[in-house]
N, C-alpha and C positions, 0 to 999 in steps of 0.2 A: 504492500500499500504507500510504505515511503518512497518508494523508487517513484508511481506515478505521481505522486505531491509533486517530487521535484521536477518531474518532466512537465509538469504543468507551468511550473514554474519557472525552466528555463525556455516554453514556447511564446510565456505572455509577459513576462517580467512580474504581472500585479498577478494576481488571482483573488477573484472573489465570486459568489455564486453565480452571478447572473452572468458573467465573464464565460461560463462553463455549457450556454445554454447550446451550442454547435457542436459540441463534442459527444463523442459517438455513445450510444445507450449500457453500452459496458462498463461504462466509467464509475468509478464507487461513488454512493451518494454522496453528496455533500456534506453531513454534518458527519462522514465517518472520516472524508477529509481534514475537514475541521478539528477533529481530535491530531489527528498527524500535523496541522501548521499548526495545531496549537503547542505542540510537542517542539515541535524547530524551532519554534519561535521562545520557548522557555529554555532550549540548551542554547539559547544565539546566533544559533546561526541562518534566521530569518529574522523581518520585522513585520509587526500589526501593526493596522493603525488604519486612518482615510484616506487614503492617497488617491483617490479619483472622486470627485465631488459628484451628487449627485444617486448615487447607489448607497443604499442600506447596507448593512449585515458588516460583518467582520472581513478585512481585505489583509491579504500578505505579498513579501516583495521581500528579495534577495536586497542585503544593505548596495547592492552596487545600483539596484534598479531605483532604490531609493536614491543615491546623489543625483542619478540623471535625472529624474525627478527633476529634483528641487534646481537643478543647471537650466531644464530647458526651460522651467516657468521663470526664472532670473533674467532669461536670455528673451524672453515674449517672443510673439508671431513674427515670424519672418518670409514670409510665402513661399515657403518649400511644398516642392508638391514629390507626392510621393505615391507609385501605382503599382499594386496588388493585385495579387492573382485572384478569380475569385472563389476559387479552390484552395487558397493560401489560409490557415488558420486564423491570419488577422486580417482577413476580411471580414469584419463587425459593425460592417452599416448596418442599421436597421435595430441592430442586439443592444450597443452600444451607444448608439448613436440617435437621437431624433428621426424619422423618415423612413422610406423606403427598402427592404432589403434585398441584396445581391443571390442570385440563385449561386447556391457553389459548385458553378462551373468554370473548365480549367481557358476557355476561350470568353468568357467575363471578368473584366478586372474595374475595378472600382479607384477612384482617386483622390487622395486625401493631401488638403490642403492646413496648411497647422494640424493636422490631425484628426480633422473634421471632413466629411465625405462632399466632392464637391462635384461629381461625375462619374457615372458609369457608361464603360461599356461592352454593350450586350449584342453580341454577333457583331455585324457591320455597324451598329447605330449606336453613338452619342448621347448620351441623356445626363443635362446639368439640372443637379438638384438646386440652384439658386443664380439667378441672374448674373451672370459676369461681364465682363468689360472684352471690346473684343480682341483687346492684343493679349487679355489672359485666357479667352477663349480657344487660340493657338497655342499657347504655350502647353495649356490641358491636353487638348487633342494629342498634341507630337509627345506628351509625358505616358497619356492614357495606351500608345504604339509603343511605349518603350524609351522614347526621346527626350531626355528633362531638359535639353535645350536643344534649339536648331543647331546641326553640326555646320564643326568651324569656319571647313573649307565653303560651304554653298556663299556666302555672300560674296568672298574671293574669287567664285569661280563664275555667278550671277556678274561682278562688278570685269573679269576677264571676256567676258561674252558682250559685254556693252561696248567693252573696248574694241572688239573682232567686227562686231556688226558697225561699229563707227570707221574704221580700217578700208572696211570692204565698202563703203558708203563711200568713202573719199576717195577709192579706186577705182569708182565709177563714174565719178564725176567726169566732166570733160576739161584737161585741162590748157589754162592760156598758153596760147605759144611763142613759146619767145623767138621773137627777131635781133636777130644777129647785127650789129651795126657798123 
């Protein structure tokens, strides 16, 4: 039982009852896991507390996860985008966050902005969960398809193509004839 409890901590970083909704049916009941987590906390291996607001009940995390949470809270939002597969255990959209759930399929993706679901990729269609400005929409679409930022070489290639087109246009123009004096 302790092995399962520790595996859940490694997977999620923070564990509480609501977090385990997507887990397999063979998983031990929460009250059985709770005994294990309390024992680990008493031994000083993990910490208990209220780490995620909005959820009642006990929550448990390893010390390094608590330190990481504090660092993130101090840093504040930074508009970072993280794309996660629909089949990934981190697809907690609609479970830990308000809003719709995303089916747990390999081809689906959920995009988080600062930890909050921003968009879903379901098959070939993108669904935004909130209105976004056009620049962010383009960034989000790229991130959903596995590209955090536009490829660095694309602006250079675009500029190179513009220069090539300008040179070709110059070559087609009739040149003024030089007259020898």
